[in-house]
C-alpha positions as CSV (number, residue, x, y, z in Angstrom):
1,M,85.3,87.5,118.9
2,D,83.9,91.0,118.0
3,E,87.2,92.2,116.5
4,Y,87.3,89.4,113.9
5,D,85.6,89.5,110.6
6,E,83.5,86.8,109.1
7,S,86.5,84.7,108.0
8,G,87.9,84.6,111.5
9,M,90.9,86.8,110.8
10,G,91.8,89.9,112.7
11,P,91.9,93.3,111.0
12,E,95.7,93.4,111.0
13,V,95.9,90.0,109.2
14,T,93.3,91.1,106.7
15,G,95.1,94.3,105.9
16,Y,98.4,92.5,105.6
17,F,96.9,89.9,103.3
18,R,95.3,92.6,101.2
19,K,98.7,94.3,100.8
20,I,100.2,91.0,99.7
21,M,97.5,90.3,97.1
22,N,97.5,93.8,95.7
23,S,101.2,93.8,95.3
24,F,101.2,90.3,93.7
25,G,98.3,91.3,91.3
26,A,100.0,94.6,90.3
27,G,103.3,92.9,89.7
28,L,101.8,90.0,87.7
29,L,99.7,92.4,85.6
30,W,102.8,94.5,84.8
31,L,104.8,91.4,84.0
32,I,102.1,90.0,81.6
33,V,101.7,93.4,79.8
34,M,105.4,93.9,79.4
35,G,106.0,90.3,78.3
36,T,103.2,90.4,75.8
37,A,104.3,93.8,74.4
38,G,107.9,92.9,74.4
39,F,108.0,89.3,73.0
40,F,104.6,88.7,71.4
41,F,104.7,91.9,69.4
42,K,108.5,91.8,69.2
43,L,109.0,95.3,70.5
44,A,111.8,94.2,72.9
45,I,113.7,92.2,70.3
46,I,116.5,94.1,68.6
47,R,117.3,92.6,65.2
48,D,119.8,94.4,62.9
49,A,119.7,97.8,64.5
50,V,117.8,99.7,67.2
51,R,114.6,101.0,65.8
52,W,112.3,103.7,67.2
53,Y,109.8,101.3,68.6
54,N,112.5,99.5,70.6
55,L,113.4,102.8,72.2
56,V,109.8,103.6,72.9
57,F,109.2,100.2,74.4
58,Y,112.3,100.3,76.7
59,N,111.4,103.9,77.8
60,V,107.9,102.7,78.7
61,F,109.3,99.7,80.4
62,L,111.6,101.8,82.6
63,L,108.8,104.3,83.3
64,T,106.3,101.7,84.3
65,L,108.8,99.7,86.3
66,S,109.7,102.8,88.3
67,A,105.9,103.5,88.8
68,L,105.4,99.9,90.0
69,I,108.3,100.2,92.5
70,L,106.9,103.5,93.8
71,Y,103.5,101.8,94.2
72,F,105.1,98.9,96.2
73,Y,107.0,101.4,98.3
74,K,103.8,103.5,99.1
75,T,101.7,100.4,99.7
76,W,104.1,98.8,102.2
77,R,105.0,102.0,103.9
78,K,101.5,103.2,104.9
79,K,100.0,102.0,108.1
80,D,96.5,100.4,108.1
């Protein structure tokens, strides 16, 4: 029972669970920030014409989405 931590899980299970929780947390945080900026502050809503803040929002959206996907890729690729 020496290789188990205080919760009774092995180190492989703990590392895998940590990857799941970090991925879920990062994705949820990104979703909340983009949803709030896009819909609460109305940056994602295009009314009569495309305005400069719509373009800035969608560029930031795509940049942060690609950074989030890269984070997921690096997190799940590395060995514990």
